[in-house]
PADODREN-974797 format. One record per residue (C-alpha): x, y negated, z negated. Coordinates in steps of 0.02 Angstrom, whole numbers, padded with zeros to 5 digits, always signed. Layout:
! PADODREN-974797
XYZ
...
This chain:
! PADODREN-974797
-01927+01996+00344
-01941+02172+00376
-01934+02219+00211
-02087+02131+00172
-02196+02198+00302
-02117+02377+00250
-02168+02354+00064
-02367+02299+00137
-02344+02125+00142
-02425+02022+00263
-02295+01924+00372
-02362+01786+00484
-02252+01709+00628
-02245+01525+00543
-02211+01606+00360
-02021+01519+00383
-02000+01348+00481
-01854+01269+00557
-01889+01126+00428
-01865+01271+00286
-01676+01283+00320
-01563+01172+00266
-01489+01019+00389
-01317+01063+00473
-01181+00968+00429
-01140+00806+00545
-00983+00744+00536
-00934+00570+00599
-00755+00515+00648
-00670+00436+00519
-00587+00264+00548
-00384+00248+00580
-00286+00214+00423
-00226+00035+00414
-00043+00066+00469
-00121+00173+00632
-00255+00047+00657
-00118-00097+00698
+00020+00013+00770
-00125+00046+00914
-00175-00119+00946
+00002-00180+00948
+00034-00030+01086
-00144-00086+01172
-00066-00259+01202
+00089-00213+01279
-00011-00134+01435
-00096-00266+01536
-00230-00132+01647
-00412-00133+01653
-00449+00012+01549
-00327-00038+01400
-00422-00217+01405
-00586-00117+01390
-00518-00032+01219
-00477-00180+01159
-00643-00258+01191
-00714-00101+01090
-00602-00143+00953
-00634-00311+00936
-00817-00308+00943
-00875-00127+00889
-00969-00079+01047
-01015+00078+01084
-00925+00156+01243
-01069+00185+01334
-01117+00004+01304
-00931-00063+01360
-00949+00029+01524
-01146-00040+01553
-01077-00219+01492
-01139-00344+01647
-00998-00472+01718
-01081-00613+01632
-01066-00524+01461
-00999-00704+01369
-01150-00810+01305
-01111-00978+01224
-01201-01002+01054
-01149-01171+01023
-01011-01294+01055
-00879-01185+00966
-00966-01014+00957
-00973-00879+01078
-01047-00702+01059
-01056-00560+01168
-01211-00489+01231
-01229-00321+01223
-01360-00251+01345
-01482-00113+01299
-01395+00033+01240
-01414+00204+01121
-01553+00115+01017
-01635+00018+01159
-01611-00137+01057
-01519-00287+01134
-01388-00401+01026
-01253-00519+01008
-01083-00495+00925
-00984-00641+00880
-00818-00654+00969
-00653-00758+00949
-00547-00829+01042
-00426-00692+01086
-00579-00580+01131
-00627-00721+01264
-00454-00687+01334
-00497-00509+01357
-00664-00527+01435
-00584-00655+01555
-00437-00561+01603
-00541-00391+01631
-00653-00500+01769
-00478-00555+01860
-00421-00355+01847
-00590-00316+01920
-00603-00425+02057
-00442-00352+02125
-00524-00203+02185
-00681-00189+02299
-00832-00130+02253
-00962-00035+02369
-01078-00151+02443
-01238-00070+02391
-01196-00097+02204
-01337-00247+02152
-01262-00298+01992
-01104-00357+01954
-01011-00262+01793
-00882-00292+01693
-00807-00120+01740
-00830-00115+01925
-00928+00010+01992
-00799+00078+02123
-00790+00226+01975
-00961+00301+01911
-00990+00292+01732
-00949+00463+01692
-00767+00416+01777
-00753+00280+01684
-00802+00377+01509
-00656+00522+01560
-00539+00358+01588
-00566+00266+01436
-00525+00432+01334
-00383+00488+01419
-00313+00294+01421
-00349+00292+01222
-00270+00467+01192
-00106+00412+01294
-00107+00250+01204
-00126+00327+01036
+00010+00448+01056
+00124+00318+01106
+00085+00208+00939
+00117+00376+00856
-00056+00414+00792
-00077+00568+00714
-00231+00666+00737
-00377+00648+00881
-00418+00468+00922
-00580+00433+01033
-00671+00268+01071
-00794+00304+00952
-00649+00292+00791
-00628+00130+00859
-00788+00079+00812
-00779+00160+00646
-00623+00049+00613
-00702-00107+00671
-00841-00066+00546
-00701-00040+00396
-00620-00198+00438
-00752-00302+00435
-00830-00258+00274
-00633-00268+00193
-00648-00456+00275
-00801-00484+00174
-00936-00469+00292
-01101-00398+00202
-01194-00260+00249
-01348-00329+00317
-01227-00425+00450
-01135-00267+00513
-01301-00194+00531
-01326-00317+00656
-01176-00322+00739
-01161-00121+00748
-01350-00123+00823
-01412-00006+00683
-01577-00001+00645
-01548+00086+00463
-01402+00010+00335
-01370+00205+00274
-01314+00236+00461
-01206+00081+00435
-01129+00148+00284
-01078+00304+00362
-00962+00184+00465
-00886+00103+00316
-00753+00193+00231
-00681+00128+00054
-00527+00183+00011
-00430+00159-00190
-00348-00016-00107
-00508-00077-00089
-00576-00019-00262
-00422-00109-00333
-00470-00269-00243
-00641-00277-00297
-00595-00241-00466
-00481-00370-00478
-00580-00505-00390
-00709-00472-00516
-00608-00500-00658
-00558-00659-00615
-00748-00708-00572
-00770-00659-00762
-00625-00749-00840
-00682-00909-00738
-00861-00889-00815
-00824-00864-00984
-00696-01010-01052
-00620-01009-01229
-00628-01173-01320
-00483-01244-01369
-00492-01319-01559
-00389-01455-01603
-00213-01412-01707
-00230-01478-01883
-00065-01558-01948
+00037-01460-02068
+00134-01610-02123
+00122-01621-02316
+00082-01787-02379
+00207-01873-02491
+00073-01885-02635
-00071-01788-02704
-00227-01851-02769
-00415-01843-02755
-00413-01937-02601
-00290-01847-02519
-00362-01678-02554
-00549-01745-02491
-00463-01800-02330
-00375-01649-02309
-00543-01543-02330
-00636-01665-02209
-00477-01639-02074
-00506-01445-02104
-00704-01432-02065
-00704-01576-01948
-00662-01452-01795
-00768-01322-01809
-00938-01433-01859
-00944-01456-01671
-01012-01284-01669
-01068-01247-01829
-01149-01365-01968
-01039-01353-02151
-01137-01243-02293
-01202-01342-02443
-01054-01276-02539
-00925-01364-02422
-01040-01530-02455
-01031-01509-02645
-00865-01493-02635
-00827-01667-02540
-00956-01745-02644
-00882-01687-02798
-00702-01772-02725
-00804-01925-02671
-00877-01953-02851
-00712-01930-02920
-00616-02048-02790
-00766-02171-02807
-00768-02175-02598
-00930-02195-02517
-01022-02022-02448
-01037-02084-02265
-00902-01993-02182
-00996-01838-02259
-01146-01890-02215
-01092-01883-02038
-01043-01691-02047
-01232-01634-02036
-01383-01664-01945
-01517-01794-02005
-01632-01647-02010
-01540-01551-02141
-01472-01719-02239
-01641-01684-02359
-01598-01518-02392
-01436-01519-02419
-01456-01679-02538
-01577-01570-02647
-01455-01412-02663
-01302-01541-02706
-01404-01626-02835
-01474-01462-02914
-01304-01363-02906
-01186-01521-02941
-01074-01470-03116
-01062-01590-03232
-00891-01663-03247
């Protein structure tokens, strides 16, 4: 800018704005690998504390750590006779949503209620939370981060593991299980499906599985017709009647897919005239709309024997 001013060019304060610079790189946490994710979940099942069960709930539903801290005590909602969902309150995007849960996740929530009831909470707390307010939300943040760090270390996970990586692992697992992106977007609480794509990791194993699945569907859509196998038995005697039968048998199988040419009919008619048999079998090889045309061609082109 100083060089432009020294050369006499007018320089205004708004010549270059913030939007003229490229956006800075924003790296999102990556999901855990399949092996580390399974090892971590097994490690979490070995410890029965309120913090560990909260981490299990986050991994099973994909909710954010802030949403988990602010879950009400009655967060489970009955959708139907056999379907239950986790009611996530207003969170980062100020939207409430319902996340389907299975029986194991329902047991985790029930166990959190039991463990939370063991410690008394201050009387001034008017609302009951799944994570009791004997700790403030900031304290719960640190407790959940530290607990996950210790559990990941005990499970043998490499690299830094934070609660948000559990959310990415949940999204990747849902896609691998066949959940569509629009449905996953609703479960994650996103407003833009492009944000959901940032949470999904597609590895080479996923590509191979999708490719072979598509190949199996292609094989079922395009089936090859099975043609009858012609007899290769040599007849005892060879005469005009036997030749005619062989010609008819040869062209009977492809007649299901294409009509015989006039040359084929001419050869069969010639065999009929020599053997003295009727042409009813020959005429059945063609459709009614082609009989007149083929008959005229045969009459014109039939040689004199």
